[in-house]
C-alpha positions as CSV (number, residue, x, y, z in Angstrom):
1,M,43.4,84.1,-210.4
2,T,40.3,85.4,-212.3
3,G,38.8,81.8,-212.2
4,R,39.3,81.7,-208.5
5,F,37.4,84.9,-208.1
6,R,34.6,83.7,-210.4
7,G,34.4,80.6,-208.1
8,L,34.1,82.7,-205.0
9,A,31.4,84.9,-206.7
10,F,29.5,81.8,-207.7
11,V,29.6,80.5,-204.1
12,T,28.5,83.8,-202.8
13,W,25.6,84.2,-205.1
14,A,24.6,80.6,-204.5
15,Y,24.5,81.1,-200.8
16,L,22.5,84.3,-201.1
17,I,19.9,82.8,-203.3
18,W,19.6,79.6,-201.1
19,S,19.1,81.9,-198.0
20,L,16.7,84.2,-199.7
21,V,14.5,81.8,-201.6
22,P,12.5,80.6,-198.5
23,V,11.9,84.2,-197.5
24,A,10.8,85.1,-200.9
25,I,8.4,82.0,-201.0
26,A,6.8,83.2,-197.7
27,I,6.4,86.7,-199.0
28,V,4.8,85.6,-202.2
29,F,2.3,83.2,-200.6
30,S,1.2,85.9,-198.0
31,F,-0.6,87.4,-201.2
32,N,-2.2,84.0,-202.1
33,D,-6.0,84.0,-202.5
34,G,-6.4,80.6,-201.1
35,R,-5.4,78.8,-197.8
36,S,-2.7,76.7,-199.6
37,R,0.9,77.4,-198.8
38,T,2.2,75.4,-201.8
39,V,-0.4,76.0,-204.7
40,W,-0.8,79.5,-206.0
41,Q,-4.5,80.4,-206.3
42,G,-4.3,84.0,-207.5
43,F,-3.1,87.3,-206.0
44,S,-5.2,88.7,-203.1
45,L,-4.8,90.9,-199.9
46,R,-7.0,88.4,-198.0
47,W,-4.5,87.5,-195.5
48,W,-3.4,91.1,-195.0
49,I,-6.6,93.0,-194.7
50,G,-9.4,91.1,-196.5
51,D,-10.3,88.3,-194.1
52,S,-12.6,89.6,-191.4
53,E,-11.0,87.3,-188.6
54,Q,-7.8,85.8,-189.7
55,S,-6.0,88.5,-191.7
56,L,-3.0,90.3,-190.2
57,L,-5.1,93.4,-189.8
58,N,-8.0,91.8,-187.9
59,D,-6.4,89.1,-185.8
60,P,-5.5,90.4,-182.4
61,S,-3.2,87.6,-181.6
62,L,-1.0,88.5,-184.5
63,H,-1.1,92.1,-183.3
64,T,0.1,91.0,-179.9
65,A,2.9,88.8,-181.2
66,L,4.3,91.5,-183.5
67,A,4.0,94.2,-180.8
68,N,5.8,91.9,-178.2
69,S,8.6,91.3,-180.7
70,L,9.1,95.0,-181.4
71,L,9.0,96.0,-177.8
72,L,11.5,93.3,-176.8
73,A,13.8,94.3,-179.6
74,V,13.6,98.0,-178.8
75,G,13.9,97.4,-175.1
76,S,16.9,95.2,-175.6
77,I,18.7,98.0,-177.7
78,V,17.9,100.6,-175.0
79,I,19.3,98.5,-172.1
80,T,21.9,96.4,-173.9
81,V,23.9,98.9,-176.0
82,P,24.6,101.4,-173.2
83,L,25.7,98.6,-170.8
84,G,27.7,97.0,-173.5
85,V,29.6,100.1,-174.4
86,L,30.4,100.9,-170.8
87,L,31.5,97.4,-170.1
88,A,33.7,97.3,-173.3
89,I,35.4,100.6,-172.3
90,G,35.9,99.3,-168.7
91,L,37.4,96.0,-169.9
92,D,39.6,97.8,-172.4
93,R,40.9,100.3,-169.9
94,W,41.2,97.8,-166.9
95,R,44.5,96.1,-167.2
96,S,44.8,93.1,-164.8
97,R,44.4,89.4,-164.6
98,T,40.8,90.0,-163.2
99,S,39.9,92.0,-166.3
100,S,41.1,89.1,-168.6
101,A,39.0,86.7,-166.6
102,V,36.0,88.9,-166.8
103,G,36.6,89.2,-170.6
104,W,36.5,85.5,-171.0
105,M,33.5,85.2,-168.8
106,N,31.8,87.8,-171.1
107,S,32.4,85.6,-174.1
108,L,30.7,82.6,-172.6
109,P,27.2,83.4,-173.9
110,L,28.7,83.4,-177.4
111,V,29.7,79.8,-177.2
112,T,27.0,78.4,-174.9
113,P,24.1,76.8,-176.7
114,E,21.0,79.0,-176.6
115,I,18.8,76.1,-175.3
116,V,21.1,75.9,-172.3
117,T,20.9,79.6,-171.7
118,G,17.0,79.5,-172.0
119,A,16.7,76.6,-169.6
120,A,19.1,78.2,-167.0
121,L,17.2,81.4,-167.2
122,L,13.8,79.7,-166.7
123,I,15.2,77.9,-163.6
124,T,16.7,81.1,-162.2
125,F,13.4,83.0,-162.6
126,T,11.2,80.2,-161.2
127,T,13.4,79.2,-158.3
128,L,15.6,82.2,-157.3
129,Y,14.3,85.5,-158.7
130,T,10.6,84.6,-158.3
131,S,9.7,88.4,-157.9
132,I,10.3,88.7,-161.6
133,P,7.3,87.2,-163.4
134,L,7.6,85.1,-166.6
135,G,6.5,86.9,-169.7
136,R,7.8,90.2,-171.1
137,P,9.9,91.2,-167.9
138,A,11.7,88.0,-167.9
139,Q,12.0,87.8,-171.7
140,L,13.6,91.3,-171.7
141,I,16.2,90.3,-169.1
142,G,16.8,87.1,-171.1
143,H,17.3,89.0,-174.3
144,V,19.7,91.4,-172.7
145,T,21.7,88.6,-171.1
146,F,22.0,86.8,-174.4
147,S,22.8,90.0,-176.5
148,L,25.2,91.8,-174.2
149,S,28.3,89.8,-175.3
150,F,27.8,90.8,-179.0
151,V,27.9,94.5,-178.1
152,V,31.0,94.2,-176.0
153,V,32.9,92.2,-178.6
154,T,31.9,94.7,-181.4
155,V,32.8,97.8,-179.3
156,R,36.1,96.3,-178.0
157,A,37.2,95.6,-181.5
158,R,36.7,99.3,-182.4
159,L,38.5,100.3,-179.2
160,V,41.5,98.3,-180.1
161,A,41.6,99.8,-183.5
162,L,41.4,103.3,-182.1
163,G,44.0,102.9,-179.4
164,T,44.3,105.5,-176.6
165,S,46.0,108.3,-178.6
166,Y,42.8,110.3,-179.2
167,E,41.9,110.4,-175.5
168,E,45.4,111.2,-174.6
169,A,45.5,114.2,-176.9
170,A,42.2,115.5,-175.5
171,R,43.6,115.2,-172.0
172,D,46.6,117.1,-173.0
173,L,44.5,119.9,-174.2
174,G,42.8,120.1,-170.8
175,A,39.8,117.8,-171.0
176,T,38.9,115.7,-168.0
177,R,38.7,112.0,-168.4
178,R,34.9,112.1,-168.5
179,Q,34.9,114.9,-171.2
180,A,37.5,112.9,-173.3
181,I,35.2,109.9,-173.3
182,R,32.1,111.8,-174.0
183,L,33.4,114.3,-176.7
184,V,36.1,112.2,-178.3
185,L,35.8,108.6,-177.7
186,L,32.1,108.0,-178.0
187,P,31.7,109.9,-181.4
188,L,34.6,107.7,-182.7
189,L,32.8,104.6,-181.5
190,T,29.6,105.5,-183.5
191,P,30.1,102.7,-186.1
192,A,30.5,100.0,-183.5
193,I,27.5,101.4,-181.5
194,V,25.2,101.4,-184.6
195,A,26.5,97.9,-185.5
196,G,25.8,96.8,-181.9
197,C,22.2,98.2,-182.1
198,V,21.6,96.2,-185.5
199,I,23.0,93.1,-184.0
200,V,20.9,93.3,-180.8
201,F,17.8,94.1,-182.8
202,A,18.2,91.2,-185.2
203,S,19.2,88.7,-182.4
204,S,16.1,89.9,-180.3
205,I,13.4,90.1,-182.8
206,D,13.9,86.5,-184.3
207,N,14.8,84.9,-181.0
208,F,12.8,81.8,-180.4
209,V,14.4,79.7,-177.7
210,I,14.7,82.2,-174.9
211,S,11.4,83.8,-175.8
212,S,9.7,80.4,-175.7
213,F,11.2,79.3,-172.4
214,L,10.3,82.5,-170.6
215,S,6.9,83.0,-172.1
216,A,3.8,83.2,-169.9
217,G,1.3,82.2,-172.4
218,S,-0.3,83.8,-175.5
219,S,-0.1,87.3,-174.0
220,S,3.7,87.2,-174.2
221,E,4.1,85.2,-177.4
222,T,6.6,86.7,-179.9
223,V,6.3,86.3,-183.7
224,P,8.8,83.3,-183.8
225,V,6.9,81.6,-180.9
226,K,3.4,82.5,-182.5
227,I,4.6,81.1,-186.0
228,Y,6.0,77.9,-184.4
229,S,2.9,77.3,-182.3
230,A,0.5,78.0,-185.2
231,V,2.4,75.7,-187.7
232,R,2.2,72.8,-185.3
233,A,-1.5,73.3,-185.0
234,S,-3.5,74.7,-187.8
235,S,-1.4,77.0,-189.9
236,S,-2.9,80.1,-191.6
237,P,-1.4,82.0,-194.6
238,A,-1.8,85.0,-192.4
239,L,1.4,83.8,-190.7
240,N,3.1,84.4,-194.0
241,A,1.9,88.0,-193.8
242,L,3.1,88.3,-190.2
243,A,6.5,86.9,-191.2
244,T,6.7,89.3,-194.1
245,A,5.9,92.3,-191.8
246,L,8.7,91.2,-189.6
247,V,11.1,91.0,-192.5
248,V,10.1,94.5,-193.7
249,V,10.8,95.8,-190.1
250,S,14.2,94.1,-190.1
251,F,15.2,95.5,-193.5
252,A,13.9,98.9,-192.4
253,A,16.2,98.8,-189.4
254,L,19.2,97.8,-191.5
255,I,18.5,100.6,-194.1
256,L,18.4,103.0,-191.2
257,S,21.7,101.9,-189.8
258,I,23.2,102.1,-193.2
259,V,21.9,105.7,-193.7
260,L,23.2,106.7,-190.2
261,L,26.7,105.3,-190.8
262,T,26.8,106.9,-194.3
263,R,26.1,110.3,-192.9
264,W,28.5,109.7,-190.1
265,Q,31.3,108.8,-192.6
266,R,30.5,111.9,-194.7
267,R,30.8,114.2,-191.6
268,R,34.0,112.6,-190.3
269,T,36.2,111.7,-193.1
270,G,39.8,110.7,-192.3
271,S,40.9,112.5,-189.1
272,A,38.1,115.1,-189.2
273,G,36.4,113.2,-186.4
274,F,39.3,113.7,-184.1
275,H,39.8,117.4,-185.0
276,S,36.1,118.1,-184.6
277,A,36.1,116.5,-181.2
278,V,39.2,118.3,-180.0
279,N,37.8,121.6,-181.1
280,D,34.7,120.9,-179.0
281,V,36.9,120.3,-176.1
282,T,39.0,123.4,-176.5
283,Q,35.9,125.6,-176.8
284,M,34.5,124.5,-173.5
285,D,35.0,126.4,-170.3
286,L,37.5,124.0,-168.6
């Protein structure tokens, strides 16, 4: 048994190393003094702040790409997570054959190749919804379309685990259906909501296919599209700095989510979350 666990540990660490080595190489060479991406020529901040034209600090095109990626990621969270939570609650409470069909349709984006989704969205925006211009508006809708299913699946899994007993207890204490959802159910869904935010942020900020299909030129390039375009042309080590900045932002978002979940777990250990929510309901003027 011990040998089996050691084998699993070896496979896990091997996978982590294999996944992180390319990222580590990109980070290290963002501090390379020369233009080479394979030969170390000394430590320097040239591609971060030193070069007057091509550094991350001084290249406007890199600023635009990073800003577009962050705006799309944050906008996707703001739109997708509330919609996904409401849709998940509706599908969980709506018991019929129609709801099952809608649930299956909601899962289609999870199994549909992303390139098919990107091409379909491009055709839709250029032939049907022509009032929505390509660029950031179309990209935002595309990211929301692609990410919505992930939020619904995550929240529905939490709803299945919780059941309906908490809401029913709140209703027995005099809460309306809306109050039971707002004061009891939503606080208990906090882990799933935070997880949904992280998933949407990660899937949006590194999305290439949909962002590329719906791009309207350099003004709407995201970091993945910018890196791909630059690598095919004349690559600059400043792209490593741009990629490193994106990694730092992603890790910061992950750490923030862990902190939020840790605080939530400390405040609501065991059944404390339910009792706290019920107390809030009983103290209201019903």
